[in-house]
Steps between C-alpha positions, in 0.01 A plus 500: 500500500758667267487875444407468136214263579378720785515804279311325219224401744483848645467649144227244408318571826511875449373457139213281633414748770484771225284275274265426790462874575425577139278196458276641784518862383412440142222242534269524797126464509343642825209306653254601774548358839393542859860506617786684328531596137577168317580468142591229250866505387795286390729577796441166672545302172835682452605435858435128462710494194782690677500243786509208254799648313692663786407291804359624823734773615547700182144409362331608826707819496400579154129446575524694827674793333285507191176467680598706798636781298174515302296523817722763648484717193130453414312587816528167688798588717311437825457130410817452283645285789217253454563480130874431563397240761265335247778502235742314739235248607417435124868469420555242777209282389604525129860414585409196724251379229747552219776328695261213591446426129878503439503829316346312207438759231414252222168354637200736476301305751768550769511869419122512556534358836747768596277775363187359658672497841606861431142585422357350824777680689412830340136454595586426859748791534258739341231407734739540796604837361142605468431403856802701628399810295144476631617471854731795441195697389332415839254231412422197723672172434189334358424790275872507380490128423168512302574825318845368399346186374247696291794700354694208346380539145822669378715239684296217345544652161879553554535140626314356199707707259820396667388135498429515124787722395804411708559141358443601150712809516769318688518213250501753215790699648691178569472403139640853414800416720395675828562190725555491880859400431558811300368724764696329771797464264 
């Protein structure tokens, strides 16, 4: 990869990390839960978009930095590593799914397939995150698994929002000239 192309991707990844951080900081709606302090936010939606534009490496980094930095600076530092791990897993699934459809950004149905897989992945990683947090707090495995499942409301809402918003926002931005080719330029 040429230095100019690498610098461009690094700048876009940094910009996306900042947007993800601000996207969580500005709009978050806390929800009650048995495990953790979950809230509805747009960080996952923006991470999915970053991966679709920048690919796995730079997109995962943008998501991990934006989401992880938010956690570290807002009282979630003890579990920031779980958020970073979730962002990397989400990025891998999105990258594989987007690659499988041939990076087709002109067919809304294909973009919905990618965002639905991202939503299911977010539900699974959030459940796993909740189990680990509950185990860290000293609960038994059975209690951790059940309480984590009972705390998935915010992850479900975030997944549904991502499913609905990502394809529409992606297509809108493509029409405005923000294509994958431009970001990878």
